[in-house]
A tleap script that builds the chain and sets N, CA, C and O, in Angstrom:
source leaprc.protein.ff14SB
mol = sequence {
  NMET LEU THR ASP ALA ARG LEU ARG ALA GLU
  VAL ALA LYS SER GLU GLY TYR LEU ALA GLY
  ILE ALA VAL ASP ASP LEU SER LEU GLY GLU
  ILE PRO LEU ARG THR ARG LEU LEU ARG GLU
  ILE ALA ALA ALA THR LEU ARG ALA ALA PHE
  ASP SER TRP ALA SER ILE GLY ARG ASN GLY
  GLY GLU LEU VAL GLU HIE TYR ARG GLN ALA
  GLN THR GLU ARG LEU ALA LEU LEU CALA
}
set mol.1.N position { -7.500 5.998 -8.691 }
set mol.1.CA position { -7.519 5.926 -7.534 }
set mol.1.C position { -7.378 8.098 -7.906 }
set mol.1.O position { -7.787 8.806 -6.986 }
set mol.2.N position { -6.890 8.729 -9.036 }
set mol.2.CA position { -6.525 9.538 -9.639 }
set mol.2.C position { -7.765 10.792 -9.250 }
set mol.2.O position { -7.781 11.982 -8.933 }
set mol.3.N position { -8.624 9.815 -9.471 }
set mol.3.CA position { -9.885 10.584 -10.016 }
set mol.3.C position { -11.297 9.895 -8.552 }
set mol.3.O position { -12.526 9.946 -8.557 }
set mol.4.N position { -10.495 9.442 -7.721 }
set mol.4.CA position { -11.366 9.255 -6.769 }
set mol.4.C position { -11.524 10.251 -4.925 }
set mol.4.O position { -11.019 9.808 -3.894 }
set mol.5.N position { -11.913 10.891 -4.967 }
set mol.5.CA position { -10.859 11.498 -4.277 }
set mol.5.C position { -11.449 10.785 -2.511 }
set mol.5.O position { -10.927 11.146 -1.457 }
set mol.6.N position { -12.518 9.830 -2.596 }
set mol.6.CA position { -12.422 8.688 -0.821 }
set mol.6.C position { -11.209 8.443 -1.326 }
set mol.6.O position { -10.262 9.075 -0.856 }
set mol.7.N position { -10.903 7.131 -2.764 }
set mol.7.CA position { -9.595 7.108 -2.360 }
set mol.7.C position { -8.390 7.251 -2.051 }
set mol.7.O position { -7.534 6.724 -1.341 }
set mol.8.N position { -8.589 8.523 -3.112 }
set mol.8.CA position { -7.097 9.188 -2.461 }
set mol.8.C position { -6.622 9.405 -0.802 }
set mol.8.O position { -5.501 9.338 -0.300 }
set mol.9.N position { -8.166 9.736 -0.089 }
set mol.9.CA position { -7.895 10.034 1.321 }
set mol.9.C position { -8.081 8.425 2.025 }
set mol.9.O position { -8.216 8.505 3.246 }
set mol.10.N position { -8.102 7.475 1.671 }
set mol.10.CA position { -7.761 6.260 2.363 }
set mol.10.C position { -6.272 5.742 2.121 }
set mol.10.O position { -5.455 5.333 2.946 }
set mol.11.N position { -6.171 5.883 0.757 }
set mol.11.CA position { -4.616 5.551 0.791 }
set mol.11.C position { -3.977 6.386 1.297 }
set mol.11.O position { -2.950 6.079 1.902 }
set mol.12.N position { -4.305 7.400 1.221 }
set mol.12.CA position { -3.158 8.858 2.708 }
set mol.12.C position { -3.020 7.862 3.635 }
set mol.12.O position { -2.020 7.212 3.939 }
set mol.13.N position { -4.338 7.810 4.122 }
set mol.13.CA position { -4.244 7.158 6.011 }
set mol.13.C position { -3.946 6.013 5.518 }
set mol.13.O position { -4.390 5.381 6.476 }
set mol.14.N position { -3.624 5.334 4.932 }
set mol.14.CA position { -3.141 3.762 4.884 }
set mol.14.C position { -1.551 4.548 5.600 }
set mol.14.O position { -1.041 4.540 6.721 }
set mol.15.N position { -1.196 5.140 4.326 }
set mol.15.CA position { 0.361 5.251 4.289 }
set mol.15.C position { 0.373 5.897 5.607 }
set mol.15.O position { 1.167 5.391 6.400 }
set mol.16.N position { -0.512 7.181 6.156 }
set mol.16.CA position { 0.106 7.817 7.432 }
set mol.16.C position { 0.544 6.102 8.781 }
set mol.16.O position { 1.310 6.150 9.744 }
set mol.17.N position { -0.224 4.928 8.329 }
set mol.17.CA position { -0.039 4.296 9.243 }
set mol.17.C position { 1.142 3.515 8.836 }
set mol.17.O position { 1.750 2.814 9.645 }
set mol.18.N position { 1.537 3.640 7.377 }
set mol.18.CA position { 2.238 2.753 7.437 }
set mol.18.C position { 3.965 3.096 7.800 }
set mol.18.O position { 4.879 2.346 8.141 }
set mol.19.N position { 3.888 5.080 7.463 }
set mol.19.CA position { 4.977 5.486 7.926 }
set mol.19.C position { 4.713 5.341 9.376 }
set mol.19.O position { 5.857 5.333 9.831 }
set mol.20.N position { 4.047 5.242 10.202 }
set mol.20.CA position { 4.250 5.160 11.416 }
set mol.20.C position { 4.734 3.831 11.623 }
set mol.20.O position { 5.235 3.974 12.738 }
set mol.21.N position { 4.887 2.887 11.379 }
set mol.21.CA position { 5.958 1.568 11.669 }
set mol.21.C position { 7.595 1.667 11.793 }
set mol.21.O position { 8.483 1.015 12.343 }
set mol.22.N position { 7.534 2.440 11.257 }
set mol.22.CA position { 9.172 2.817 11.453 }
set mol.22.C position { 9.433 3.664 12.703 }
set mol.22.O position { 10.585 3.914 13.059 }
set mol.23.N position { 7.942 4.272 13.621 }
set mol.23.CA position { 8.637 5.093 14.692 }
set mol.23.C position { 9.339 4.909 16.324 }
set mol.23.O position { 9.800 5.620 17.217 }
set mol.24.N position { 9.132 3.788 16.098 }
set mol.24.CA position { 9.906 2.890 17.165 }
set mol.24.C position { 12.141 3.463 16.658 }
set mol.24.O position { 13.100 3.928 17.273 }
set mol.25.N position { 11.819 2.970 15.173 }
set mol.25.CA position { 13.110 3.104 15.072 }
set mol.25.C position { 13.901 4.464 14.641 }
set mol.25.O position { 14.950 4.598 14.011 }
set mol.26.N position { 12.831 5.621 15.329 }
set mol.26.CA position { 13.347 6.755 14.818 }
set mol.26.C position { 14.057 7.074 16.731 }
set mol.26.O position { 15.098 7.629 17.085 }
set mol.27.N position { 13.308 6.645 17.286 }
set mol.27.CA position { 13.873 6.744 18.948 }
set mol.27.C position { 15.927 6.198 19.108 }
set mol.27.O position { 16.789 6.425 19.957 }
set mol.28.N position { 15.900 5.244 17.463 }
set mol.28.CA position { 17.172 4.801 17.454 }
set mol.28.C position { 18.225 5.201 17.042 }
set mol.28.O position { 19.401 4.848 17.130 }
set mol.29.N position { 17.557 6.156 16.473 }
set mol.29.CA position { 18.107 7.287 15.581 }
set mol.29.C position { 17.449 6.800 13.725 }
set mol.29.O position { 16.317 6.528 13.324 }
set mol.30.N position { 18.570 6.868 13.132 }
set mol.30.CA position { 18.053 6.649 10.937 }
set mol.30.C position { 17.009 5.782 10.998 }
set mol.30.O position { 16.601 5.325 12.066 }
set mol.31.N position { 16.643 5.574 10.161 }
set mol.31.CA position { 15.216 4.255 10.273 }
set mol.31.C position { 16.606 2.960 9.003 }
set mol.31.O position { 17.465 3.121 8.136 }
set mol.32.N position { 16.260 2.372 9.397 }
set mol.32.CA position { 17.633 1.247 8.877 }
set mol.32.C position { 16.704 1.303 7.584 }
set mol.32.O position { 15.641 1.913 7.465 }
set mol.33.N position { 17.381 0.500 6.624 }
set mol.33.CA position { 17.436 0.102 4.958 }
set mol.33.C position { 15.685 -0.714 5.507 }
set mol.33.O position { 14.512 -0.384 5.332 }
set mol.34.N position { 16.266 -1.689 6.096 }
set mol.34.CA position { 15.114 -2.758 5.598 }
set mol.34.C position { 13.442 -2.297 5.994 }
set mol.34.O position { 12.357 -2.565 5.480 }
set mol.35.N position { 13.913 -1.382 7.302 }
set mol.35.CA position { 12.194 -0.710 7.769 }
set mol.35.C position { 12.024 0.090 6.732 }
set mol.35.O position { 10.854 0.470 6.689 }
set mol.36.N position { 12.792 0.590 5.722 }
set mol.36.CA position { 12.144 1.576 4.646 }
set mol.36.C position { 11.505 0.908 3.762 }
set mol.36.O position { 10.343 1.065 3.387 }
set mol.37.N position { 12.438 -0.006 3.358 }
set mol.37.CA position { 12.324 -0.521 2.118 }
set mol.37.C position { 10.740 -1.550 2.492 }
set mol.37.O position { 9.713 -1.385 1.833 }
set mol.38.N position { 10.847 -2.590 3.669 }
set mol.38.CA position { 9.397 -2.628 3.670 }
set mol.38.C position { 7.966 -1.981 3.986 }
set mol.38.O position { 6.778 -2.295 3.915 }
set mol.39.N position { 8.587 -1.136 4.290 }
set mol.39.CA position { 7.062 0.624 3.976 }
set mol.39.C position { 6.776 0.601 2.621 }
set mol.39.O position { 5.706 0.457 2.029 }
set mol.40.N position { 7.751 0.743 2.283 }
set mol.40.CA position { 7.677 1.097 0.715 }
set mol.40.C position { 7.159 -0.036 0.207 }
set mol.40.O position { 6.163 0.333 -0.414 }
set mol.41.N position { 7.291 -1.525 0.088 }
set mol.41.CA position { 6.828 -2.441 -0.430 }
set mol.41.C position { 4.827 -2.797 -0.038 }
set mol.41.O position { 3.897 -3.307 -0.662 }
set mol.42.N position { 4.990 -2.252 1.142 }
set mol.42.CA position { 3.381 -2.220 1.778 }
set mol.42.C position { 2.851 -0.992 1.132 }
set mol.42.O position { 1.625 -0.983 1.242 }
set mol.43.N position { 3.121 -0.373 0.756 }
set mol.43.CA position { 2.856 0.893 0.368 }
set mol.43.C position { 2.374 1.271 -1.298 }
set mol.43.O position { 1.470 1.971 -1.756 }
set mol.44.N position { 3.425 0.461 -1.906 }
set mol.44.CA position { 2.992 0.463 -3.618 }
set mol.44.C position { 1.722 -0.841 -3.522 }
set mol.44.O position { 0.618 -0.610 -4.015 }
set mol.45.N position { 1.971 -2.010 -2.940 }
set mol.45.CA position { 0.908 -2.625 -3.239 }
set mol.45.C position { -0.805 -2.759 -2.924 }
set mol.45.O position { -1.738 -3.379 -3.435 }
set mol.46.N position { -0.636 -1.810 -1.789 }
set mol.46.CA position { -1.782 -1.058 -1.244 }
set mol.46.C position { -2.219 -0.228 -2.806 }
set mol.46.O position { -3.213 -0.512 -3.473 }
set mol.47.N position { -1.353 0.676 -3.098 }
set mol.47.CA position { -1.607 1.898 -4.460 }
set mol.47.C position { -2.363 0.824 -5.840 }
set mol.47.O position { -3.159 1.059 -6.749 }
set mol.48.N position { -1.605 -0.411 -5.377 }
set mol.48.CA position { -1.586 -1.424 -6.578 }
set mol.48.C position { -3.089 -1.577 -7.005 }
set mol.48.O position { -3.878 -1.207 -7.874 }
set mol.49.N position { -3.001 -2.418 -5.767 }
set mol.49.CA position { -4.989 -2.778 -5.247 }
set mol.49.C position { -5.729 -1.748 -5.587 }
set mol.49.O position { -6.374 -2.033 -6.596 }
set mol.50.N position { -5.958 -0.561 -5.169 }
set mol.50.CA position { -6.445 0.575 -5.242 }
set mol.50.C position { -6.664 1.018 -6.371 }
set mol.50.O position { -7.814 1.426 -6.537 }
set mol.51.N position { -5.817 1.110 -7.425 }
set mol.51.CA position { -5.668 1.431 -8.683 }
set mol.51.C position { -6.231 0.734 -9.431 }
set mol.51.O position { -7.014 1.095 -10.310 }
set mol.52.N position { -5.819 -0.603 -9.110 }
set mol.52.CA position { -6.410 -1.851 -10.044 }
set mol.52.C position { -8.323 -1.568 -10.056 }
set mol.52.O position { -9.152 -1.521 -10.965 }
set mol.53.N position { -8.402 -1.425 -8.494 }
set mol.53.CA position { -9.918 -1.888 -8.535 }
set mol.53.C position { -10.482 -0.426 -9.202 }
set mol.53.O position { -11.067 -0.608 -10.270 }
set mol.54.N position { -10.426 0.635 -8.870 }
set mol.54.CA position { -10.587 1.897 -9.004 }
set mol.54.C position { -10.660 1.698 -10.669 }
set mol.54.O position { -11.786 1.910 -11.119 }
set mol.55.N position { -9.592 1.307 -11.701 }
set mol.55.CA position { -9.779 1.253 -13.311 }
set mol.55.C position { -10.704 0.503 -13.841 }
set mol.55.O position { -11.156 0.863 -14.928 }
set mol.56.N position { -11.274 -0.862 -13.142 }
set mol.56.CA position { -12.582 -1.610 -13.654 }
set mol.56.C position { -13.683 -0.827 -12.783 }
set mol.56.O position { -14.454 -1.212 -13.661 }
set mol.57.N position { -14.224 -0.343 -12.198 }
set mol.57.CA position { -14.956 0.994 -12.259 }
set mol.57.C position { -16.346 -0.433 -10.704 }
set mol.57.O position { -16.202 -1.418 -9.980 }
set mol.58.N position { -17.144 0.290 -11.017 }
set mol.58.CA position { -17.585 0.165 -9.735 }
set mol.58.C position { -18.049 -1.631 -10.002 }
set mol.58.O position { -18.667 -1.971 -8.993 }
set mol.59.N position { -17.948 -2.830 -11.006 }
set mol.59.CA position { -18.787 -3.686 -11.107 }
set mol.59.C position { -16.704 -4.412 -11.492 }
set mol.59.O position { -16.471 -5.125 -12.469 }
set mol.60.N position { -16.185 -4.211 -11.023 }
set mol.60.CA position { -14.661 -4.367 -10.821 }
set mol.60.C position { -14.605 -5.178 -9.503 }
set mol.60.O position { -13.552 -5.079 -8.875 }
set mol.61.N position { -15.523 -5.919 -9.020 }
set mol.61.CA position { -15.261 -6.704 -7.653 }
set mol.61.C position { -15.059 -5.775 -6.156 }
set mol.61.O position { -15.025 -4.551 -6.031 }
set mol.62.N position { -14.970 -6.595 -5.351 }
set mol.62.CA position { -14.434 -5.833 -4.160 }
set mol.62.C position { -13.001 -5.837 -4.362 }
set mol.62.O position { -12.342 -6.458 -5.195 }
set mol.63.N position { -12.555 -4.865 -3.259 }
set mol.63.CA position { -11.279 -3.937 -2.897 }
set mol.63.C position { -10.571 -4.648 -2.569 }
set mol.63.O position { -9.368 -4.467 -2.759 }
set mol.64.N position { -11.235 -6.144 -1.713 }
set mol.64.CA position { -10.483 -6.429 -0.720 }
set mol.64.C position { -9.818 -8.291 -1.360 }
set mol.64.O position { -9.186 -9.106 -0.687 }
set mol.65.N position { -10.188 -8.396 -2.537 }
set mol.65.CA position { -9.631 -9.317 -3.693 }
set mol.65.C position { -8.998 -8.551 -4.195 }
set mol.65.O position { -8.145 -9.267 -4.718 }
set mol.66.N position { -8.667 -7.195 -4.542 }
set mol.66.CA position { -7.692 -6.604 -5.875 }
set mol.66.C position { -6.657 -6.705 -4.954 }
set mol.66.O position { -5.563 -6.855 -5.498 }
set mol.67.N position { -6.639 -6.677 -3.852 }
set mol.67.CA position { -5.364 -6.738 -2.543 }
set mol.67.C position { -5.300 -7.822 -2.548 }
set mol.67.O position { -4.167 -8.077 -2.956 }
set mol.68.N position { -5.699 -8.512 -2.392 }
set mol.68.CA position { -5.299 -10.055 -1.839 }
set mol.68.C position { -4.521 -10.433 -3.437 }
set mol.68.O position { -3.731 -11.369 -3.311 }
set mol.69.N position { -4.596 -9.941 -4.727 }
set mol.69.CA position { -3.739 -10.072 -6.346 }
set mol.69.C position { -3.299 -9.682 -5.809 }
set mol.69.O position { -2.713 -10.401 -4.999 }
set mol.70.N position { -3.094 -8.024 -5.673 }
set mol.70.CA position { -1.643 -7.503 -5.328 }
set mol.70.C position { -0.544 -8.213 -4.138 }
set mol.70.O position { 0.654 -7.934 -4.102 }
set mol.71.N position { -1.082 -8.976 -3.389 }
set mol.71.CA position { 0.016 -9.445 -2.453 }
set mol.71.C position { 0.525 -10.542 -2.972 }
set mol.71.O position { 1.729 -10.794 -2.934 }
set mol.72.N position { -0.620 -11.521 -3.668 }
set mol.72.CA position { -0.428 -12.306 -4.443 }
set mol.72.C position { 0.962 -11.961 -6.205 }
set mol.72.O position { 1.783 -12.708 -6.737 }
set mol.73.N position { 0.619 -10.778 -6.445 }
set mol.73.CA position { 1.774 -10.669 -7.504 }
set mol.73.C position { 2.759 -10.412 -6.543 }
set mol.73.O position { 3.744 -11.134 -6.696 }
set mol.74.N position { 2.847 -9.449 -5.386 }
set mol.74.CA position { 4.322 -9.265 -4.609 }
set mol.74.C position { 5.035 -10.019 -4.406 }
set mol.74.O position { 6.263 -9.950 -4.355 }
set mol.75.N position { 4.175 -11.071 -4.221 }
set mol.75.CA position { 5.499 -12.280 -2.948 }
set mol.75.C position { 5.500 -12.750 -4.800 }
set mol.75.O position { 6.609 -12.882 -5.320 }
set mol.76.N position { 4.732 -12.885 -5.333 }
set mol.76.CA position { 5.669 -14.151 -6.816 }
set mol.76.C position { 6.750 -13.005 -7.202 }
set mol.76.O position { 7.589 -13.649 -7.831 }
set mol.77.N position { 7.284 -11.353 -7.160 }
set mol.77.CA position { 7.830 -11.204 -8.210 }
set mol.77.C position { 9.148 -11.143 -6.571 }
set mol.77.O position { 10.358 -11.189 -6.793 }
set mol.78.N position { 8.741 -11.067 -5.476 }
set mol.78.CA position { 10.186 -10.614 -4.531 }
set mol.78.C position { 10.668 -11.850 -4.026 }
set mol.78.O position { 11.472 -12.079 -3.122 }
set mol.79.N position { 9.472 -13.266 -5.431 }
set mol.79.CA position { 10.989 -14.660 -4.703 }
set mol.79.C position { 11.921 -15.172 -5.659 }
set mol.79.O position { 12.798 -15.960 -5.305 }
savepdb mol mol.pdb
quit
């Protein structure tokens, strides 16, 4: 991701979306810890998938496959 401006832009856009998850909570005051953790876990999963995909190069398969693998690994880690 660090060497590809397009990937950085996509991650930034996605992280902006993830930050919006807590907007409803902001109206209630402070963002609950659970919401913060969910947002960070989702963002980390996405970043890991992008990094994995980018490190392999153009012949590394589809990004969506790397994201699915990252989700699977995340679920295994949190189980």
